[in-house]
All heavy atoms as TSV, in Angstrom:
chain	resi	resn	atom	element	x	y	z
A	1	MET	N	N	-0.603	31.716	-2.827
A	1	MET	CA	C	-1.436	30.533	-2.966
A	1	MET	C	C	-1.418	30.061	-4.420
A	1	MET	O	O	-1.446	30.861	-5.299
A	1	MET	CB	C	-2.886	30.885	-2.575
A	1	MET	CG	C	-3.337	30.440	-1.301
A	1	MET	SD	S	-5.092	30.721	-1.124
A	1	MET	CE	C	-5.242	30.273	0.538
A	2	GLU	N	N	-1.426	28.753	-4.530
A	2	GLU	CA	C	-1.484	28.216	-5.883
A	2	GLU	C	C	-2.917	28.251	-6.398
A	2	GLU	O	O	-3.870	28.321	-5.631
A	2	GLU	CB	C	-0.995	26.763	-5.847
A	2	GLU	CG	C	0.470	26.627	-5.489
A	2	GLU	CD	C	0.908	25.178	-5.478
A	2	GLU	OE1	O	0.173	24.342	-6.009
A	2	GLU	OE2	O	1.964	24.895	-4.911
A	3	LYS	N	N	-3.055	28.190	-7.686
A	3	LYS	CA	C	-4.391	28.220	-8.292
A	3	LYS	C	C	-5.215	27.037	-7.834
A	3	LYS	O	O	-6.407	27.151	-7.602
A	3	LYS	CB	C	-4.290	28.237	-9.812
A	3	LYS	CG	C	-3.857	29.561	-10.390
A	3	LYS	CD	C	-3.890	29.505	-11.904
A	3	LYS	CE	C	-3.467	30.835	-12.452
A	3	LYS	NZ	N	-3.462	30.843	-13.916
A	4	ARG	N	N	-4.559	25.890	-7.662
A	4	ARG	CA	C	-5.273	24.722	-7.240
A	4	ARG	C	C	-5.846	24.892	-5.862
A	4	ARG	O	O	-6.992	24.519	-5.574
A	4	ARG	CB	C	-4.353	23.502	-7.282
A	4	ARG	CG	C	-5.009	22.239	-6.863
A	4	ARG	CD	C	-4.065	21.089	-6.895
A	4	ARG	NE	N	-4.718	19.934	-6.253
A	4	ARG	CZ	C	-4.558	18.720	-6.612
A	4	ARG	NH1	N	-3.777	18.430	-7.605
A	4	ARG	NH2	N	-5.187	17.753	-5.982
A	5	ASP	N	N	-5.101	25.510	-4.925
A	5	ASP	CA	C	-5.609	25.717	-3.594
A	5	ASP	C	C	-6.814	26.657	-3.587
A	5	ASP	O	O	-7.798	26.404	-2.871
A	5	ASP	CB	C	-4.521	26.303	-2.706
A	5	ASP	CG	C	-3.374	25.322	-2.439
A	5	ASP	OD1	O	-3.609	24.127	-2.584
A	5	ASP	OD2	O	-2.259	25.790	-2.095
A	6	VAL	N	N	-6.761	27.709	-4.362
A	6	VAL	CA	C	-7.869	28.647	-4.464
A	6	VAL	C	C	-9.079	27.944	-5.019
A	6	VAL	O	O	-10.215	28.096	-4.511
A	6	VAL	CB	C	-7.472	29.879	-5.337
A	6	VAL	CG1	C	-8.686	30.755	-5.569
A	6	VAL	CG2	C	-6.358	30.657	-4.671
A	7	PHE	N	N	-8.916	27.164	-6.064
A	7	PHE	CA	C	-10.049	26.425	-6.661
A	7	PHE	C	C	-10.649	25.480	-5.648
A	7	PHE	O	O	-11.892	25.412	-5.534
A	7	PHE	CB	C	-9.597	25.686	-7.910
A	7	PHE	CG	C	-10.673	24.852	-8.526
A	7	PHE	CD1	C	-11.739	25.464	-9.207
A	7	PHE	CD2	C	-10.680	23.456	-8.407
A	7	PHE	CE1	C	-12.730	24.712	-9.771
A	7	PHE	CE2	C	-11.678	22.730	-8.964
A	7	PHE	CZ	C	-12.699	23.339	-9.647
A	8	GLU	N	N	-9.837	24.737	-4.900
A	8	GLU	CA	C	-10.351	23.800	-3.906
A	8	GLU	C	C	-11.105	24.532	-2.807
A	8	GLU	O	O	-12.152	24.033	-2.348
A	8	GLU	CB	C	-9.205	23.004	-3.315
A	8	GLU	CG	C	-8.628	21.979	-4.294
A	8	GLU	CD	C	-7.363	21.288	-3.770
A	8	GLU	OE1	O	-6.894	21.670	-2.692
A	8	GLU	OE2	O	-6.907	20.357	-4.434
A	9	LEU	N	N	-10.619	25.684	-2.390
A	9	LEU	CA	C	-11.316	26.468	-1.360
A	9	LEU	C	C	-12.646	26.988	-1.890
A	9	LEU	O	O	-13.667	26.928	-1.179
A	9	LEU	CB	C	-10.456	27.620	-0.901
A	9	LEU	CG	C	-9.258	27.281	-0.035
A	9	LEU	CD1	C	-8.398	28.516	0.237
A	9	LEU	CD2	C	-9.695	26.661	1.293
A	10	LEU	N	N	-12.658	27.474	-3.123
A	10	LEU	CA	C	-13.920	27.960	-3.714
A	10	LEU	C	C	-14.928	26.820	-3.895
A	10	LEU	O	O	-16.113	26.972	-3.606
A	10	LEU	CB	C	-13.644	28.637	-5.045
A	10	LEU	CG	C	-12.924	29.977	-4.963
A	10	LEU	CD1	C	-12.595	30.446	-6.363
A	10	LEU	CD2	C	-13.787	31.005	-4.257
A	11	LEU	N	N	-14.447	25.675	-4.326
A	11	LEU	CA	C	-15.320	24.520	-4.522
A	11	LEU	C	C	-15.868	24.040	-3.180
A	11	LEU	O	O	-17.059	23.756	-3.039
A	11	LEU	CB	C	-14.564	23.396	-5.222
A	11	LEU	CG	C	-15.372	22.134	-5.497
A	11	LEU	CD1	C	-16.556	22.446	-6.422
A	11	LEU	CD2	C	-14.482	21.088	-6.154
A	12	GLY	N	N	-15.007	23.989	-2.177
A	12	GLY	CA	C	-15.442	23.562	-0.845
A	12	GLY	C	C	-16.491	24.539	-0.275
A	12	GLY	O	O	-17.484	24.121	0.314
A	13	GLY	N	N	-16.260	25.842	-0.466
A	13	GLY	CA	C	-17.238	26.813	-0.004
A	13	GLY	C	C	-18.543	26.725	-0.718
A	13	GLY	O	O	-19.627	26.839	-0.100
A	14	ALA	N	N	-18.509	26.453	-2.017
A	14	ALA	CA	C	-19.738	26.308	-2.804
A	14	ALA	C	C	-20.494	25.060	-2.355
A	14	ALA	O	O	-21.726	25.113	-2.189
A	14	ALA	CB	C	-19.430	26.222	-4.271
A	15	LEU	N	N	-19.795	23.981	-2.078
A	15	LEU	CA	C	-20.466	22.759	-1.627
A	15	LEU	C	C	-21.086	22.955	-0.232
A	15	LEU	O	O	-22.197	22.497	0.020
A	15	LEU	CB	C	-19.479	21.612	-1.602
A	15	LEU	CG	C	-19.027	21.066	-2.976
A	15	LEU	CD1	C	-17.920	20.036	-2.795
A	15	LEU	CD2	C	-20.203	20.460	-3.695
A	16	LEU	N	N	-20.334	23.597	0.635
A	16	LEU	CA	C	-20.874	23.885	1.975
A	16	LEU	C	C	-22.093	24.778	1.905
A	16	LEU	O	O	-23.100	24.503	2.550
A	16	LEU	CB	C	-19.784	24.514	2.834
A	16	LEU	CG	C	-20.117	24.811	4.267
A	16	LEU	CD1	C	-20.484	23.539	5.018
A	16	LEU	CD2	C	-18.993	25.518	4.947
A	17	GLY	N	N	-22.023	25.803	1.088
A	17	GLY	CA	C	-23.172	26.699	0.910
A	17	GLY	C	C	-24.365	26.007	0.336
A	17	GLY	O	O	-25.499	26.217	0.777
A	18	GLY	N	N	-24.106	25.125	-0.634
A	18	GLY	CA	C	-25.219	24.357	-1.212
A	18	GLY	C	C	-25.856	23.415	-0.199
A	18	GLY	O	O	-27.084	23.267	-0.175
A	19	GLY	N	N	-25.014	22.798	0.623
A	19	GLY	CA	C	-25.555	21.905	1.640
A	19	GLY	C	C	-26.388	22.639	2.675
A	19	GLY	O	O	-27.483	22.196	3.085
A	20	ILE	N	N	-25.908	23.809	3.102
A	20	ILE	CA	C	-26.679	24.608	4.043
A	20	ILE	C	C	-27.975	25.082	3.444
A	20	ILE	O	O	-29.044	25.036	4.080
A	20	ILE	CB	C	-25.805	25.809	4.535
A	20	ILE	CG1	C	-24.681	25.303	5.396
A	20	ILE	CG2	C	-26.669	26.845	5.269
A	20	ILE	CD1	C	-23.631	26.350	5.777
A	21	TYR	N	N	-27.918	25.531	2.192
A	21	TYR	CA	C	-29.157	25.946	1.509
A	21	TYR	C	C	-30.145	24.796	1.446
A	21	TYR	O	O	-31.338	24.961	1.767
A	21	TYR	CB	C	-28.848	26.464	0.107
A	21	TYR	CG	C	-30.104	26.867	-0.657
A	21	TYR	CD1	C	-30.659	28.113	-0.471
A	21	TYR	CD2	C	-30.718	25.984	-1.514
A	21	TYR	CE1	C	-31.808	28.499	-1.139
A	21	TYR	CE2	C	-31.876	26.338	-2.201
A	21	TYR	CZ	C	-32.422	27.596	-1.995
A	21	TYR	OH	O	-33.572	27.951	-2.632
A	22	PHE	N	N	-29.661	23.620	1.074
A	22	PHE	CA	C	-30.540	22.445	0.967
A	22	PHE	C	C	-31.194	22.120	2.305
A	22	PHE	O	O	-32.413	21.919	2.364
A	22	PHE	CB	C	-29.755	21.228	0.461
A	22	PHE	CG	C	-30.525	19.952	0.458
A	22	PHE	CD1	C	-31.509	19.728	-0.472
A	22	PHE	CD2	C	-30.306	18.996	1.442
A	22	PHE	CE1	C	-32.271	18.552	-0.479
A	22	PHE	CE2	C	-31.061	17.826	1.461
A	22	PHE	CZ	C	-32.026	17.586	0.496
A	23	LEU	N	N	-30.397	22.090	3.384
A	23	LEU	CA	C	-30.935	21.714	4.686
A	23	LEU	C	C	-31.904	22.697	5.277
A	23	LEU	O	O	-32.829	22.334	5.999
A	23	LEU	CB	C	-29.796	21.441	5.659
A	23	LEU	CG	C	-28.998	20.178	5.467
A	23	LEU	CD1	C	-27.803	20.160	6.431
A	23	LEU	CD2	C	-29.863	18.928	5.624
A	24	PHE	N	N	-31.687	23.998	5.008
A	24	PHE	CA	C	-32.508	25.013	5.680
A	24	PHE	C	C	-33.542	25.687	4.790
A	24	PHE	O	O	-34.461	26.330	5.328
A	24	PHE	CB	C	-31.585	26.070	6.308
A	24	PHE	CG	C	-30.810	25.551	7.478
A	24	PHE	CD1	C	-29.520	25.073	7.317
A	24	PHE	CD2	C	-31.399	25.490	8.736
A	24	PHE	CE1	C	-28.813	24.587	8.385
A	24	PHE	CE2	C	-30.678	24.985	9.800
A	24	PHE	CZ	C	-29.389	24.536	9.660
A	25	TYR	N	N	-33.428	25.570	3.494
A	25	TYR	CA	C	-34.353	26.329	2.639
A	25	TYR	C	C	-35.143	25.470	1.666
A	25	TYR	O	O	-35.814	26.030	0.803
A	25	TYR	CB	C	-33.576	27.418	1.877
A	25	TYR	CG	C	-32.947	28.438	2.790
A	25	TYR	CD1	C	-31.568	28.415	3.060
A	25	TYR	CD2	C	-33.739	29.353	3.446
A	25	TYR	CE1	C	-31.008	29.324	3.924
A	25	TYR	CE2	C	-33.171	30.276	4.339
A	25	TYR	CZ	C	-31.807	30.263	4.563
A	25	TYR	OH	O	-31.251	31.156	5.410
A	26	THR	N	N	-35.053	24.156	1.744
A	26	THR	CA	C	-35.880	23.308	0.897
A	26	THR	C	C	-36.709	22.380	1.787
A	26	THR	O	O	-36.328	22.051	2.918
A	26	THR	CB	C	-35.036	22.475	-0.061
A	26	THR	OG1	O	-34.220	21.567	0.673
A	26	THR	CG2	C	-34.154	23.346	-0.941
A	27	GLU	N	N	-37.834	21.953	1.278
A	27	GLU	CA	C	-38.719	21.074	2.018
A	27	GLU	C	C	-38.050	19.722	2.301
A	27	GLU	O	O	-38.087	19.200	3.400
A	27	GLU	CB	C	-40.038	20.862	1.313
A	27	GLU	CG	C	-41.055	20.040	2.047
A	27	GLU	CD	C	-41.520	20.657	3.339
A	27	GLU	OE1	O	-41.455	21.880	3.508
A	27	GLU	OE2	O	-41.931	19.861	4.231
A	28	ARG	N	N	-37.439	19.137	1.278
A	28	ARG	CA	C	-36.764	17.850	1.462
A	28	ARG	C	C	-35.621	17.990	2.471
A	28	ARG	O	O	-35.375	17.074	3.252
A	28	ARG	CB	C	-36.232	17.319	0.141
A	28	ARG	CG	C	-37.316	16.799	-0.772
A	28	ARG	CD	C	-36.757	16.223	-2.046
A	28	ARG	NE	N	-35.773	15.197	-1.820
A	28	ARG	CZ	C	-34.823	14.901	-2.685
A	28	ARG	NH1	N	-34.707	15.542	-3.821
A	28	ARG	NH2	N	-33.950	13.950	-2.414
A	29	GLY	N	N	-34.898	19.105	2.412
A	29	GLY	CA	C	-33.823	19.329	3.359
A	29	GLY	C	C	-34.333	19.434	4.780
A	29	GLY	O	O	-33.738	18.919	5.712
A	30	ARG	N	N	-35.447	20.140	4.951
A	30	ARG	CA	C	-36.040	20.274	6.285
A	30	ARG	C	C	-36.468	18.902	6.823
A	30	ARG	O	O	-36.228	18.577	8.005
A	30	ARG	CB	C	-37.243	21.211	6.238
A	30	ARG	CG	C	-37.828	21.528	7.607
A	30	ARG	CD	C	-39.099	22.357	7.512
A	30	ARG	NE	N	-40.175	21.679	6.773
A	30	ARG	CZ	C	-40.892	20.639	7.279
A	30	ARG	NH1	N	-40.656	20.207	8.509
A	30	ARG	NH2	N	-41.848	20.080	6.568
A	31	GLN	N	N	-37.057	18.094	5.971
A	31	GLN	CA	C	-37.480	16.747	6.382
A	31	GLN	C	C	-36.261	15.892	6.746
A	31	GLN	O	O	-36.274	15.171	7.759
A	31	GLN	CB	C	-38.267	16.087	5.280
A	31	GLN	CG	C	-39.616	16.694	5.052
A	31	GLN	CD	C	-40.309	16.167	3.805
A	31	GLN	OE1	O	-39.753	15.370	3.044
A	31	GLN	NE2	N	-41.543	16.586	3.575
A	32	LEU	N	N	-35.208	16.008	5.968
A	32	LEU	CA	C	-33.999	15.254	6.253
A	32	LEU	C	C	-33.392	15.717	7.588
A	32	LEU	O	O	-32.963	14.914	8.378
A	32	LEU	CB	C	-32.978	15.417	5.149
A	32	LEU	CG	C	-31.601	14.766	5.356
A	32	LEU	CD1	C	-31.773	13.246	5.453
A	32	LEU	CD2	C	-30.663	15.133	4.222
A	33	ARG	N	N	-33.350	17.031	7.778
A	33	ARG	CA	C	-32.780	17.581	9.014
A	33	ARG	C	C	-33.565	17.072	10.230
A	33	ARG	O	O	-33.001	16.697	11.253
A	33	ARG	CB	C	-32.787	19.112	8.951
A	33	ARG	CG	C	-31.947	19.766	9.989
A	33	ARG	CD	C	-31.881	21.286	9.817
A	33	ARG	NE	N	-33.167	21.870	10.217
A	33	ARG	CZ	C	-33.957	22.592	9.460
A	33	ARG	NH1	N	-33.616	22.878	8.236
A	33	ARG	NH2	N	-35.084	23.077	9.911
A	34	GLU	N	N	-34.910	17.088	10.141
A	34	GLU	CA	C	-35.733	16.593	11.227
A	34	GLU	C	C	-35.499	15.135	11.492
A	34	GLU	O	O	-35.419	14.667	12.627
A	34	GLU	CB	C	-37.207	16.870	10.934
A	34	GLU	CG	C	-37.573	18.338	11.048
A	34	GLU	CD	C	-39.030	18.619	10.685
A	34	GLU	OE1	O	-39.760	17.640	10.395
A	34	GLU	OE2	O	-39.389	19.796	10.699
A	35	LYS	N	N	-35.388	14.330	10.421
A	35	LYS	CA	C	-35.131	12.911	10.562
A	35	LYS	C	C	-33.785	12.641	11.217
A	35	LYS	O	O	-33.655	11.798	12.110
A	35	LYS	CB	C	-35.193	12.202	9.205
A	35	LYS	CG	C	-34.996	10.744	9.248
A	35	LYS	CD	C	-35.101	10.127	7.852
A	35	LYS	CE	C	-34.853	8.647	7.900
A	35	LYS	NZ	N	-34.859	8.018	6.565
A	36	LEU	N	N	-32.777	13.390	10.789
A	36	LEU	CA	C	-31.441	13.250	11.397
A	36	LEU	C	C	-31.445	13.644	12.880
A	36	LEU	O	O	-30.819	12.953	13.715
A	36	LEU	CB	C	-30.410	14.080	10.643
A	36	LEU	CG	C	-30.053	13.618	9.241
A	36	LEU	CD1	C	-29.158	14.669	8.556
A	36	LEU	CD2	C	-29.356	12.270	9.291
A	37	MET	N	N	-32.192	14.692	13.231
A	37	MET	CA	C	-32.264	15.118	14.630
A	37	MET	C	C	-32.979	14.062	15.465
A	37	MET	O	O	-32.565	13.757	16.598
A	37	MET	CB	C	-32.936	16.468	14.764
A	37	MET	CG	C	-32.061	17.591	14.298
A	37	MET	SD	S	-32.607	19.265	14.652
A	37	MET	CE	C	-34.340	19.269	14.341
A	38	GLU	N	N	-34.050	13.477	14.938
A	38	GLU	CA	C	-34.759	12.413	15.673
A	38	GLU	C	C	-33.871	11.203	15.864
A	38	GLU	O	O	-33.824	10.606	16.958
A	38	GLU	CB	C	-36.010	11.999	14.886
A	38	GLU	CG	C	-37.134	13.022	14.945
A	38	GLU	CD	C	-38.319	12.643	14.097
A	38	GLU	OE1	O	-38.414	11.459	13.717
A	38	GLU	OE2	O	-39.148	13.519	13.812
A	39	THR	N	N	-33.118	10.822	14.810
A	39	THR	CA	C	-32.218	9.674	14.923
A	39	THR	C	C	-31.141	9.957	15.984
A	39	THR	O	O	-30.825	9.091	16.799
A	39	THR	CB	C	-31.565	9.408	13.562
A	39	THR	OG1	O	-32.611	9.164	12.589
A	39	THR	CG2	C	-30.649	8.196	13.636
A	40	ALA	N	N	-30.579	11.164	15.952
A	40	ALA	CA	C	-29.541	11.527	16.908
A	40	ALA	C	C	-30.082	11.522	18.323
A	40	ALA	O	O	-29.402	10.989	19.235
A	40	ALA	CB	C	-28.950	12.891	16.571
A	41	THR	N	N	-31.256	12.075	18.544
A	41	THR	CA	C	-31.804	12.060	19.927
A	41	THR	C	C	-32.144	10.666	20.398
A	41	THR	O	O	-31.953	10.337	21.577
A	41	THR	CB	C	-33.028	12.964	20.032
A	41	THR	OG1	O	-34.000	12.603	19.059
A	41	THR	CG2	C	-32.651	14.439	19.830
A	42	ASP	N	N	-32.638	9.820	19.492
A	42	ASP	CA	C	-32.889	8.430	19.844
A	42	ASP	C	C	-31.615	7.718	20.279
A	42	ASP	O	O	-31.582	6.966	21.258
A	42	ASP	CB	C	-33.564	7.667	18.719
A	42	ASP	CG	C	-34.975	8.086	18.458
A	42	ASP	OD1	O	-35.567	8.784	19.314
A	42	ASP	OD2	O	-35.524	7.778	17.371
A	43	LYS	N	N	-30.529	7.954	19.519
A	43	LYS	CA	C	-29.259	7.318	19.836
A	43	LYS	C	C	-28.696	7.804	21.188
A	43	LYS	O	O	-28.201	7.050	21.997
A	43	LYS	CB	C	-28.236	7.594	18.712
A	43	LYS	CG	C	-27.048	6.737	18.782
A	43	LYS	CD	C	-27.394	5.278	18.653
A	43	LYS	CE	C	-26.222	4.377	18.584
A	43	LYS	NZ	N	-26.535	2.967	18.574
A	44	ILE	N	N	-28.832	9.106	21.427
A	44	ILE	CA	C	-28.378	9.653	22.699
A	44	ILE	C	C	-29.180	9.053	23.848
A	44	ILE	O	O	-28.635	8.734	24.900
A	44	ILE	CB	C	-28.458	11.205	22.693
A	44	ILE	CG1	C	-27.381	11.767	21.773
A	44	ILE	CG2	C	-28.317	11.776	24.090
A	44	ILE	CD1	C	-27.516	13.246	21.522
A	45	ASP	N	N	-30.501	8.898	23.651
A	45	ASP	CA	C	-31.319	8.273	24.677
A	45	ASP	C	C	-30.865	6.838	24.980
A	45	ASP	O	O	-30.801	6.424	26.113
A	45	ASP	CB	C	-32.803	8.251	24.249
A	45	ASP	CG	C	-33.450	9.619	24.350
A	45	ASP	OD1	O	-32.905	10.496	25.040
A	45	ASP	OD2	O	-34.525	9.787	23.726
A	46	GLU	N	N	-30.524	6.093	23.908
A	46	GLU	CA	C	-30.045	4.731	24.088
A	46	GLU	C	C	-28.741	4.718	24.922
A	46	GLU	O	O	-28.543	3.921	25.810
A	46	GLU	CB	C	-29.768	4.062	22.743
A	46	GLU	CG	C	-31.015	3.698	21.957
A	46	GLU	CD	C	-30.696	3.133	20.595
A	46	GLU	OE1	O	-29.518	2.671	20.388
A	46	GLU	OE2	O	-31.573	3.146	19.741
A	47	TRP	N	N	-27.796	5.650	24.560
A	47	TRP	CA	C	-26.525	5.736	25.282
A	47	TRP	C	C	-26.729	6.079	26.747
A	47	TRP	O	O	-26.102	5.536	27.637
A	47	TRP	CB	C	-25.599	6.757	24.633
A	47	TRP	CG	C	-25.065	6.361	23.307
A	47	TRP	CD1	C	-24.988	5.102	22.775
A	47	TRP	CD2	C	-24.513	7.229	22.309
A	47	TRP	NE1	N	-24.443	5.137	21.508
A	47	TRP	CE2	C	-24.153	6.435	21.215
A	47	TRP	CE3	C	-24.332	8.573	22.239
A	47	TRP	CZ2	C	-23.549	6.965	20.085
A	47	TRP	CZ3	C	-23.750	9.131	21.093
A	47	TRP	CH2	C	-23.361	8.321	20.021
A	48	LEU	N	N	-27.666	7.013	26.994
A	48	LEU	CA	C	-27.914	7.409	28.385
A	48	LEU	C	C	-28.565	6.272	29.189
A	48	LEU	O	O	-28.234	6.078	30.352
A	48	LEU	CB	C	-28.789	8.653	28.426
A	48	LEU	CG	C	-28.110	9.947	27.954
A	48	LEU	CD1	C	-29.119	11.088	27.921
A	48	LEU	CD2	C	-26.930	10.307	28.841
A	49	GLU	N	N	-29.464	5.518	28.540
A	49	GLU	CA	C	-30.042	4.379	29.217
A	49	GLU	C	C	-28.975	3.323	29.560
A	49	GLU	O	O	-28.969	2.747	30.669
A	49	GLU	CB	C	-31.132	3.751	28.354
A	49	GLU	CG	C	-32.404	4.539	28.270
A	49	GLU	CD	C	-33.404	3.956	27.261
A	49	GLU	OE1	O	-33.192	2.790	26.820
A	49	GLU	OE2	O	-34.382	4.645	26.944
A	50	GLU	N	N	-28.090	3.077	28.620
A	50	GLU	CA	C	-27.004	2.118	28.855
A	50	GLU	C	C	-26.105	2.581	29.983
A	50	GLU	O	O	-25.695	1.838	30.849
A	50	GLU	CB	C	-26.201	1.910	27.586
A	50	GLU	CG	C	-25.099	0.886	27.703
A	50	GLU	CD	C	-24.344	0.690	26.412
A	50	GLU	OE1	O	-24.826	1.104	25.357
A	50	GLU	OE2	O	-23.242	0.128	26.504
A	51	LEU	N	N	-25.776	3.867	29.962
A	51	LEU	CA	C	-24.933	4.445	30.998
A	51	LEU	C	C	-25.598	4.317	32.376
A	51	LEU	O	O	-24.970	3.982	33.379
A	51	LEU	CB	C	-24.622	5.895	30.701
A	51	LEU	CG	C	-23.772	6.660	31.722
A	51	LEU	CD1	C	-22.409	6.053	31.866
A	51	LEU	CD2	C	-23.675	8.127	31.339
A	52	GLU	N	N	-26.889	4.606	32.405
A	52	GLU	CA	C	-27.629	4.513	33.663
A	52	GLU	C	C	-27.601	3.069	34.203
A	52	GLU	O	O	-27.426	2.836	35.392
A	52	GLU	CB	C	-29.053	4.965	33.455
A	52	GLU	CG	C	-29.888	5.064	34.721
A	52	GLU	CD	C	-31.270	5.602	34.471
A	52	GLU	OE1	O	-31.586	5.986	33.334
A	52	GLU	OE2	O	-32.034	5.651	35.459
A	53	ARG	N	N	-27.804	2.092	33.300
A	53	ARG	CA	C	-27.738	0.655	33.730
A	53	ARG	C	C	-26.352	0.314	34.255
A	53	ARG	O	O	-26.242	-0.353	35.304
A	53	ARG	CB	C	-28.108	-0.263	32.544
A	53	ARG	CG	C	-29.550	-0.367	32.262
A	53	ARG	CD	C	-29.860	-1.513	31.319
A	53	ARG	NE	N	-29.124	-1.421	30.053
A	53	ARG	CZ	C	-29.553	-0.795	28.964
A	53	ARG	NH1	N	-30.709	-0.138	28.985
A	53	ARG	NH2	N	-28.827	-0.769	27.860
A	54	GLU	N	N	-25.324	0.747	33.560
A	54	GLU	CA	C	-23.959	0.435	33.986
A	54	GLU	C	C	-23.643	1.074	35.344
A	54	GLU	O	O	-23.018	0.453	36.195
A	54	GLU	CB	C	-22.944	0.905	32.953
A	54	GLU	CG	C	-22.986	0.131	31.648
A	54	GLU	CD	C	-22.616	-1.331	31.799
A	54	GLU	OE1	O	-21.734	-1.626	32.623
A	54	GLU	OE2	O	-23.192	-2.160	31.095
A	55	LEU	N	N	-24.096	2.296	35.560
A	55	LEU	CA	C	-23.864	2.955	36.812
A	55	LEU	C	C	-24.645	2.284	37.943
A	55	LEU	O	O	-24.151	2.152	39.068
A	55	LEU	CB	C	-24.248	4.435	36.757
A	55	LEU	CG	C	-23.330	5.300	35.895
A	55	LEU	CD1	C	-23.920	6.693	35.753
A	55	LEU	CD2	C	-21.928	5.361	36.517
A	56	ALA	N	N	-25.865	1.842	37.660
A	56	ALA	CA	C	-26.642	1.124	38.665
A	56	ALA	C	C	-25.960	-0.202	39.027
A	56	ALA	O	O	-25.900	-0.563	40.206
A	56	ALA	CB	C	-28.061	0.875	38.141
A	57	ASN	N	N	-25.443	-0.899	38.017
A	57	ASN	CA	C	-24.722	-2.144	38.283
A	57	ASN	C	C	-23.468	-1.902	39.126
A	57	ASN	O	O	-23.178	-2.649	40.063
A	57	ASN	CB	C	-24.327	-2.867	36.981
A	57	ASN	CG	C	-25.541	-3.413	36.247
A	57	ASN	OD1	O	-26.598	-3.606	36.848
A	57	ASN	ND2	N	-25.379	-3.649	34.982
A	58	ALA	N	N	-22.752	-0.860	38.795
A	58	ALA	CA	C	-21.526	-0.535	39.553
A	58	ALA	C	C	-21.889	-0.167	40.988
A	58	ALA	O	O	-21.196	-0.580	41.954
A	58	ALA	CB	C	-20.797	0.614	38.878
A	59	GLU	N	N	-22.970	0.564	41.172
A	59	GLU	CA	C	-23.413	0.928	42.494
A	59	GLU	C	C	-23.798	-0.293	43.323
A	59	GLU	O	O	-23.455	-0.407	44.511
A	59	GLU	CB	C	-24.587	1.921	42.418
A	59	GLU	CG	C	-25.037	2.435	43.757
A	59	GLU	CD	C	-26.233	3.391	43.631
A	59	GLU	OE1	O	-26.921	3.340	42.590
A	59	GLU	OE2	O	-26.414	4.167	44.547
A	60	GLU	N	N	-24.523	-1.204	42.684
A	60	GLU	CA	C	-24.906	-2.450	43.378
A	60	GLU	C	C	-23.683	-3.251	43.795
A	60	GLU	O	O	-23.619	-3.783	44.902
A	60	GLU	CB	C	-25.783	-3.292	42.453
A	60	GLU	CG	C	-27.202	-2.774	42.296
A	60	GLU	CD	C	-28.012	-3.636	41.339
A	60	GLU	OE1	O	-27.638	-4.810	41.079
A	60	GLU	OE2	O	-29.005	-3.109	40.823
A	61	GLU	N	N	-22.678	-3.336	42.930
A	61	GLU	CA	C	-21.459	-4.073	43.239
A	61	GLU	C	C	-20.750	-3.435	44.443
A	61	GLU	O	O	-20.286	-4.147	45.349
A	61	GLU	CB	C	-20.506	-4.133	42.078
A	61	GLU	CG	C	-20.973	-5.027	40.947
A	61	GLU	CD	C	-20.049	-5.012	39.730
A	61	GLU	OE1	O	-18.877	-4.562	39.894
A	61	GLU	OE2	O	-20.454	-5.447	38.658
A	62	ILE	N	N	-20.656	-2.132	44.427
A	62	ILE	CA	C	-19.987	-1.417	45.554
A	62	ILE	C	C	-20.748	-1.622	46.845
A	62	ILE	O	O	-20.146	-1.919	47.898
A	62	ILE	CB	C	-19.841	0.074	45.227
A	62	ILE	CG1	C	-18.822	0.275	44.095
A	62	ILE	CG2	C	-19.421	0.864	46.446
A	62	ILE	CD1	C	-18.802	1.674	43.541
A	63	LEU	N	N	-22.081	-1.505	46.794
A	63	LEU	CA	C	-22.864	-1.676	48.027
A	63	LEU	C	C	-22.818	-3.103	48.518
A	63	LEU	O	O	-22.761	-3.340	49.733
A	63	LEU	CB	C	-24.315	-1.243	47.761
A	63	LEU	CG	C	-24.538	0.229	47.536
A	63	LEU	CD1	C	-25.990	0.504	47.218
A	63	LEU	CD2	C	-24.082	1.027	48.771
A	64	SER	N	N	-22.805	-4.086	47.603
A	64	SER	CA	C	-22.747	-5.482	48.035
A	64	SER	C	C	-21.374	-5.811	48.654
A	64	SER	O	O	-21.288	-6.568	49.598
A	64	SER	CB	C	-23.021	-6.426	46.894
A	64	SER	OG	O	-22.028	-6.335	45.904
A	65	LYS	N	N	-20.294	-5.183	48.184
A	65	LYS	CA	C	-18.982	-5.395	48.761
A	65	LYS	C	C	-18.898	-4.734	50.120
A	65	LYS	O	O	-18.252	-5.282	51.054
A	65	LYS	CB	C	-17.896	-4.837	47.850
A	65	LYS	CG	C	-17.660	-5.626	46.608
A	65	LYS	CD	C	-16.605	-5.036	45.742
A	65	LYS	CE	C	-16.421	-5.841	44.448
A	65	LYS	NZ	N	-15.421	-5.223	43.575
A	66	GLU	N	N	-19.547	-3.587	50.337
A	66	GLU	CA	C	-19.494	-2.913	51.599
A	66	GLU	C	C	-20.315	-3.663	52.645
A	66	GLU	O	O	-19.976	-3.708	53.818
A	66	GLU	CB	C	-20.071	-1.487	51.482
A	66	GLU	CG	C	-19.145	-0.530	50.781
A	66	GLU	CD	C	-19.745	0.867	50.637
A	66	GLU	OE1	O	-20.911	1.080	51.036
A	66	GLU	OE2	O	-19.024	1.744	50.110
A	67	ASN	N	N	-21.407	-4.288	52.236
A	67	ASN	CA	C	-22.261	-5.029	53.152
A	67	ASN	C	C	-21.716	-6.418	53.466
A	67	ASN	O	O	-22.136	-7.042	54.421
A	67	ASN	CB	C	-23.659	-5.151	52.596
A	67	ASN	CG	C	-24.378	-3.794	52.550
A	67	ASN	OD1	O	-24.040	-2.915	53.330
A	67	ASN	ND2	N	-25.327	-3.660	51.651
A	68	ALA	N	N	-20.774	-6.889	52.697
A	68	ALA	CA	C	-20.253	-8.283	52.886
A	68	ALA	C	C	-19.243	-8.295	54.024
A	68	ALA	O	O	-18.754	-7.416	54.590
A	68	ALA	CB	C	-19.597	-8.751	51.623
């Protein structure tokens, strides 16, 4: 391995470790993690609602073609 590769791996590991420490062991990190989780669950709820509407529309179209 070249010295540059080792340095990049060490730097990447240090950054990852710092990010994990921030998210799980600091108050601001905990608040950020909770906010991100709320945002993600809200977005998933929106996608599921949209999917449900699309499936209902597709079902209506199929049923209306069968009844015609």
